[in-house]
C-alpha positions as CSV (number, residue, x, y, z in Angstrom):
1,X,10.0,-25.4,9.2
2,X,10.6,-26.0,5.5
3,X,13.7,-24.0,5.7
4,X,15.0,-26.1,8.6
5,X,14.3,-29.3,6.7
6,X,16.6,-28.3,3.8
7,X,14.5,-26.4,1.4
8,X,16.4,-23.5,-0.3
9,X,13.4,-21.6,-1.3
10,X,9.6,-21.9,-1.9
11,X,6.5,-20.0,-2.7
12,X,2.8,-20.7,-2.2
13,X,-0.4,-19.1,-3.2
14,X,-2.4,-19.2,0.0
15,X,-6.1,-18.6,0.8
16,X,-6.3,-16.6,4.1
17,X,-8.9,-15.6,6.6
18,X,-8.3,-12.7,8.8
19,X,-10.6,-11.1,11.4
20,X,-9.9,-7.4,10.9
21,X,-11.7,-4.1,10.2
22,X,-13.1,-4.0,6.7
23,X,-12.3,-1.1,4.3
24,X,-11.9,-0.6,0.5
25,X,-8.7,-2.6,0.4
26,X,-9.5,-5.3,2.9
27,X,-11.6,-8.5,2.9
28,X,-12.1,-11.2,5.5
29,X,-11.0,-13.7,2.9
30,X,-8.1,-13.0,0.5
31,X,-5.2,-14.5,-1.4
32,X,-1.6,-14.2,-0.7
33,X,1.6,-15.0,-2.5
34,X,4.1,-16.0,0.1
35,X,7.8,-16.8,-0.6
36,X,10.6,-17.8,1.7
37,X,14.3,-18.0,0.9
38,X,17.3,-19.4,2.8
39,X,20.8,-17.7,2.9
40,X,19.4,-14.5,1.4
41,X,20.7,-11.3,2.9
42,X,18.4,-8.3,3.3
43,X,19.7,-6.4,0.3
44,X,19.3,-9.4,-2.0
45,X,15.8,-9.9,-0.6
46,X,14.8,-6.4,-1.5
47,X,16.5,-6.4,-4.9
48,X,14.7,-9.8,-5.8
49,X,11.4,-8.3,-5.0
50,X,12.0,-5.0,-6.8
51,X,12.9,-7.0,-9.9
52,X,9.8,-9.0,-9.6
53,X,7.5,-6.0,-9.1
54,X,9.1,-3.9,-11.8
55,X,8.4,-6.8,-14.3
56,X,4.8,-7.0,-13.1
57,X,4.1,-3.3,-13.5
58,X,5.9,-3.2,-16.9
59,X,4.1,-6.1,-18.5
60,X,0.7,-5.3,-17.1
61,X,0.6,-1.6,-17.1
62,X,3.5,-0.6,-19.2
63,X,4.9,1.3,-16.3
64,X,8.6,1.6,-15.6
65,X,9.2,1.7,-11.9
66,X,12.4,3.3,-10.4
67,X,15.6,1.1,-10.0
68,X,16.3,0.9,-7.1
69,X,13.1,1.7,-5.2
70,X,13.3,4.6,-2.7
71,X,13.5,3.8,0.9
72,X,12.2,5.4,4.2
73,X,12.9,4.0,7.6
74,X,9.8,3.6,9.7
75,X,11.1,6.5,11.9
76,X,11.4,8.8,8.9
77,X,7.9,7.9,7.4
78,X,6.2,8.5,10.7
79,X,8.0,11.8,11.2
80,X,7.5,13.2,7.8
81,X,4.0,11.7,6.9
82,X,2.5,10.3,10.1
83,X,2.1,6.9,8.3
84,X,4.1,3.8,7.8
85,X,2.5,3.5,4.3
86,X,2.9,7.1,3.0
87,X,1.5,8.3,-0.3
88,X,4.4,10.3,-1.7
89,X,2.8,11.4,-4.9
90,X,2.4,14.8,-3.2
91,X,4.7,16.7,-1.1
92,X,2.8,17.7,2.0
93,X,5.0,16.8,5.0
94,X,4.5,17.1,8.7
95,X,6.9,19.3,10.9
96,X,7.5,18.9,14.6
97,X,7.2,22.4,16.0
98,X,7.3,21.6,19.6
99,X,10.5,23.6,20.2
100,X,9.0,26.7,18.6
101,X,6.2,26.7,21.2
102,X,8.4,25.6,24.1
103,X,7.8,28.9,26.1
104,X,4.4,29.6,24.5
105,X,1.6,31.0,26.7
106,X,-1.1,29.4,24.6
107,X,-2.6,27.0,27.2
108,X,-3.5,24.1,25.0
109,X,0.1,24.0,23.6
110,X,1.9,24.7,27.0
111,X,-0.2,21.9,28.7
112,X,0.6,19.5,26.0
113,X,4.3,20.0,26.2
114,X,4.4,20.0,30.0
115,X,2.7,16.6,30.0
116,X,5.3,15.2,27.6
117,X,3.3,15.5,24.4
118,X,4.3,16.9,21.1
119,X,3.0,19.6,18.6
120,X,3.2,19.0,14.9
121,X,2.0,21.1,12.1
122,X,0.9,20.7,8.4
123,X,1.3,23.6,6.0
124,X,-1.2,23.5,3.2
125,X,-0.2,25.8,0.2
126,X,-2.9,28.4,-0.6
127,X,-5.1,26.6,1.9
128,X,-6.4,29.8,3.3
129,X,-8.3,30.6,0.1
130,X,-9.9,27.2,0.0
131,X,-10.9,26.7,3.7
132,X,-13.0,29.4,5.4
133,X,-12.7,29.9,9.2
134,X,-16.1,28.4,9.6
135,X,-15.1,25.3,7.7
136,X,-12.1,24.9,9.8
137,X,-14.2,25.2,13.0
138,X,-17.2,23.0,12.0
139,X,-16.8,21.9,8.4
140,X,-15.7,18.6,6.8
141,X,-12.0,19.1,7.5
142,X,-12.8,19.7,11.2
143,X,-14.9,16.5,11.3
144,X,-12.0,14.5,9.8
145,X,-9.7,15.7,12.6
146,X,-12.4,14.8,15.2
147,X,-13.0,11.3,13.6
148,X,-9.2,10.6,13.9
149,X,-9.3,11.3,17.6
150,X,-8.5,15.1,17.9
151,X,-10.3,17.1,20.4
152,X,-10.2,20.2,18.1
153,X,-8.4,21.6,15.1
154,X,-6.1,24.5,15.9
155,X,-5.1,26.5,12.9
156,X,-3.4,29.7,11.7
157,X,-3.3,31.4,8.4
158,X,-0.5,33.4,6.7
159,X,-1.8,36.9,5.6
160,X,-0.8,38.8,2.5
161,X,1.9,40.7,4.4
162,X,3.4,37.5,5.8
163,X,2.1,37.8,9.3
164,X,0.2,35.1,11.2
165,X,-3.6,35.4,11.8
166,X,-6.1,33.1,13.6
167,X,-6.7,32.3,17.3
168,X,-5.5,35.6,19.0
169,X,-4.0,33.8,22.1
170,X,-2.0,31.5,19.8
171,X,-0.7,34.3,17.5
172,X,0.3,36.5,20.5
173,X,2.1,33.6,22.1
174,X,5.0,34.1,19.5
175,X,7.0,37.3,19.2
176,X,7.9,38.6,15.6
177,X,11.3,36.6,15.6
178,X,9.6,33.5,16.6
179,X,6.9,33.9,14.0
180,X,9.6,34.4,11.4
181,X,11.4,31.2,12.6
182,X,8.1,29.2,12.7
183,X,7.2,30.3,9.1
184,X,10.7,29.4,7.8
185,X,10.6,26.0,9.4
186,X,7.3,25.3,7.5
187,X,8.4,27.0,4.3
188,X,5.1,28.8,4.7
189,X,4.2,31.9,2.7
190,X,1.2,34.3,2.0
191,X,-2.0,32.4,1.6
192,X,-0.9,29.2,3.3
193,X,-3.0,27.3,5.9
194,X,-1.3,25.8,9.0
195,X,-3.0,22.9,10.7
196,X,-1.9,21.6,14.1
197,X,-2.2,18.4,16.1
198,X,-1.2,18.0,19.7
199,X,-0.9,15.1,22.1
200,X,1.2,12.0,22.2
201,X,3.2,11.1,19.1
202,X,1.0,8.3,17.9
203,X,-2.3,10.3,18.1
204,X,-0.8,13.4,16.6
205,X,0.5,11.3,13.6
206,X,-2.9,9.7,13.2
207,X,-4.7,13.0,13.0
208,X,-2.3,14.7,10.6
209,X,-2.0,11.6,8.4
210,X,-5.8,11.7,7.9
211,X,-5.9,15.4,7.3
212,X,-2.9,15.2,4.9
213,X,-4.8,12.8,2.7
214,X,-8.1,14.6,3.0
215,X,-6.5,17.9,1.9
216,X,-4.7,16.3,-0.9
217,X,-7.9,14.8,-2.4
218,X,-9.9,18.0,-1.9
219,X,-7.3,20.3,-3.4
220,X,-6.5,17.8,-6.3
221,X,-2.8,17.5,-5.2
222,X,-2.5,13.8,-6.2
223,X,-1.6,13.2,-9.9
224,X,-3.4,9.9,-10.7
225,X,-0.9,9.3,-13.4
226,X,2.1,9.2,-11.0
227,X,3.4,5.8,-9.7
228,X,5.0,6.1,-6.3
229,X,6.6,3.0,-4.9
230,X,9.0,2.7,-2.0
231,X,10.3,0.4,0.9
232,X,9.6,1.2,4.4
233,X,12.3,-0.4,6.6
234,X,13.6,-0.6,10.2
235,X,10.2,-1.0,11.9
236,X,10.3,-1.3,15.7
237,X,10.4,-4.9,16.9
238,X,7.7,-4.2,19.5
239,X,4.9,-1.8,20.5
240,X,3.4,-1.1,23.8
241,X,-0.1,-2.3,24.5
242,X,-1.6,0.1,27.0
243,X,-4.8,-2.0,27.8
244,X,-2.7,-5.1,28.5
245,X,0.3,-3.3,29.8
246,X,2.8,-5.3,27.9
247,X,4.9,-5.3,24.7
248,X,3.6,-7.1,21.6
249,X,5.3,-7.7,18.3
250,X,4.7,-5.1,15.7
251,X,4.9,-7.6,12.9
252,X,5.1,-11.1,14.5
253,X,7.5,-12.6,17.2
254,X,9.5,-14.4,14.7
255,X,11.0,-11.4,13.0
256,X,14.8,-11.1,13.4
257,X,16.1,-8.0,15.4
258,X,18.7,-5.7,13.9
259,X,22.2,-7.0,14.7
260,X,23.2,-3.6,16.0
261,X,20.3,-3.8,18.6
262,X,20.8,-7.2,20.1
263,X,21.8,-5.7,23.5
264,X,18.4,-4.0,24.0
265,X,15.7,-6.1,22.2
266,X,12.8,-4.2,23.8
267,X,13.7,-1.1,21.8
268,X,15.3,-2.9,18.9
269,X,14.6,-2.3,15.2
270,X,13.3,-5.3,13.2
271,X,14.8,-6.6,10.0
272,X,11.3,-6.1,8.4
273,X,10.2,-4.3,5.2
274,X,6.9,-3.2,3.7
275,X,6.5,-2.4,0.0
276,X,4.2,0.6,-0.4
277,X,2.5,1.7,-3.7
278,X,0.7,5.0,-3.9
279,X,0.0,4.9,-0.1
280,X,-1.1,1.3,0.0
281,X,0.9,-1.6,1.4
282,X,1.1,-4.3,-1.3
283,X,3.6,-6.6,0.4
284,X,5.5,-7.1,3.7
285,X,8.0,-9.4,5.2
286,X,11.1,-9.9,7.2
287,X,14.2,-11.8,7.9
288,X,13.4,-14.5,10.5
289,X,14.9,-15.5,13.8
290,X,17.0,-18.7,13.3
291,X,18.6,-19.0,16.7
292,X,16.9,-20.5,19.7
293,X,18.3,-18.2,22.2
294,X,17.1,-15.1,20.4
295,X,13.7,-16.6,19.9
296,X,13.3,-17.3,23.5
297,X,14.3,-13.8,24.5
298,X,11.8,-12.2,22.1
299,X,9.0,-14.6,23.3
300,X,9.8,-13.5,26.9
301,X,9.5,-9.8,26.0
302,X,6.0,-10.3,24.7
303,X,5.0,-12.2,27.9
304,X,5.4,-15.7,27.0
305,X,7.1,-17.7,29.7
306,X,9.5,-20.5,29.0
307,X,6.8,-23.1,29.9
308,X,4.2,-21.4,27.6
309,X,6.9,-21.2,24.8
310,X,7.6,-24.9,25.1
311,X,3.9,-25.8,25.1
312,X,3.0,-23.4,22.0
313,X,6.2,-23.4,20.1
314,X,8.3,-26.4,21.2
315,X,8.4,-27.8,17.8
316,X,9.8,-24.6,16.4
317,X,12.4,-24.2,19.3
318,X,13.5,-27.7,18.8
319,X,13.9,-27.1,15.0
320,X,16.0,-24.1,15.7
321,X,18.3,-26.2,17.9
322,X,18.9,-28.5,15.0
323,X,20.5,-25.7,13.0
324,X,18.1,-23.5,11.0
325,X,19.7,-21.5,8.1
326,X,19.4,-17.7,7.9
327,X,16.2,-17.1,6.0
328,X,13.4,-14.6,5.3
329,X,10.4,-13.9,3.2
330,X,7.6,-11.7,2.0
331,X,3.9,-12.0,1.4
332,X,2.0,-10.0,-1.3
333,X,-1.8,-9.5,-1.0
334,X,-2.7,-10.6,-4.5
335,X,-6.3,-9.2,-4.4
336,X,-5.1,-5.8,-3.3
337,X,-2.3,-5.8,-6.0
338,X,-4.8,-6.7,-8.6
339,X,-7.1,-3.9,-7.4
340,X,-4.3,-1.3,-7.9
341,X,-3.1,-2.7,-11.2
342,X,-6.7,-2.7,-12.6
343,X,-7.3,0.9,-11.3
344,X,-10.2,-0.3,-9.2
345,X,-11.4,1.7,-6.2
346,X,-12.3,-1.4,-4.0
347,X,-10.8,-4.8,-3.5
348,X,-14.4,-6.1,-3.9
349,X,-14.2,-5.2,-7.6
350,X,-11.5,-7.9,-8.2
351,X,-12.8,-10.7,-6.0
352,X,-15.4,-13.3,-7.1
353,X,-18.2,-13.4,-4.6
354,X,-16.8,-10.6,-2.2
355,X,-18.2,-10.1,1.2
356,X,-20.1,-7.0,2.1
357,X,-18.8,-4.3,4.5
358,X,-20.5,-6.4,7.3
359,X,-18.5,-9.5,6.2
360,X,-21.5,-11.3,4.8
361,X,-21.8,-13.1,1.6
362,X,-24.7,-11.6,-0.5
363,X,-24.9,-14.8,-2.6
364,X,-25.1,-17.5,-0.1
365,X,-26.3,-15.3,2.9
366,X,-23.5,-16.6,5.1
367,X,-22.7,-16.6,7.9
368,X,-26.1,-18.1,8.7
369,X,-27.7,-20.1,11.5
370,X,-26.2,-23.7,12.3
371,X,-28.5,-26.7,12.4
372,X,-29.1,-27.5,16.0
373,X,-28.3,-31.2,15.3
374,X,-24.9,-30.2,14.0
375,X,-24.2,-28.4,17.1
376,X,-25.4,-31.3,19.3
377,X,-23.2,-33.8,17.3
378,X,-20.2,-31.7,18.0
379,X,-21.1,-31.0,21.6
380,X,-21.2,-27.3,20.9
381,X,-23.7,-24.7,22.3
382,X,-24.4,-21.2,21.0
383,X,-25.9,-18.2,22.9
384,X,-26.7,-16.4,19.5
385,X,-30.3,-15.6,18.8
386,X,-31.6,-16.9,15.5
387,X,-31.6,-14.4,12.7
388,X,-34.9,-15.7,11.3
């Protein structure tokens, strides 16, 4: 709205509250640095923010970040790392091996492919020496796979003579030429361990992303002195919500679609970008929709009718009618960025009066019971039982 009113650019430091799962780099209350700029093309937006973050890291940590920052499209990041915030300080990459097993007699793989799923593999250099068969069948690495949604953890090992060993039915499902092709595809050699995940693309990526990080930490593959920063771009505009059977915006429904994809918005790429440092998203933004007809189409795709759009976003649609400039922005999580700059392990280490993992304040003991008279004054009623 400020862009429509004639502001060229602005920034704000905003206190935010977000109801989301808590983890080491998340808190229900946090601080963002938001900025918005008019008439700023995508390349200029990225360059401006690269210059900003390079200056921050140089002055605070004495670290010189690359110029320009490397980039990965969303599709590349998910294909190679199984994550849209990949940690590229180590080289382990995922490989789609569906074609290798297209005619496989191994039932788990054959059933997966016949139902439209995929098979991906992660090759762990010298992993055979570190992980015993029992660990792979019931140890920590197996449990990591199960926690991420896998039903099991298929694996193979490369023996000293370069042949495959492991589940007999899986090994025998490939002839010698297919085994050689498979090993070449993974750049696997003697002593390596090959981990598999099967199913739909989203679940496979989730499993192998978690295993990739687990293995890297256990084997000491991450150099703590390295600084890996990159952009992830070209996110999908929408993702399918199975439970509600509808599309929903991957970022938000005001993100501009890629100009080349305007004829098929449902599968369009978004002009969105995330900045990722050492596997952690430190900032994200997008160019915005500035034409009413495009905004109405996007709202319709996510299930908002014309009447609902007018009721919820009428002020925005009217503003777009008046002539909004092309504009875009980005938001940085200041607490998360501070955590990384300080070398802390948890965002709670850099926030005054942080909340616990159950979203409670240890100092004020909030959230707490509300005085009954206050509820009565506001004509509210609660079904919660007193904690006292």
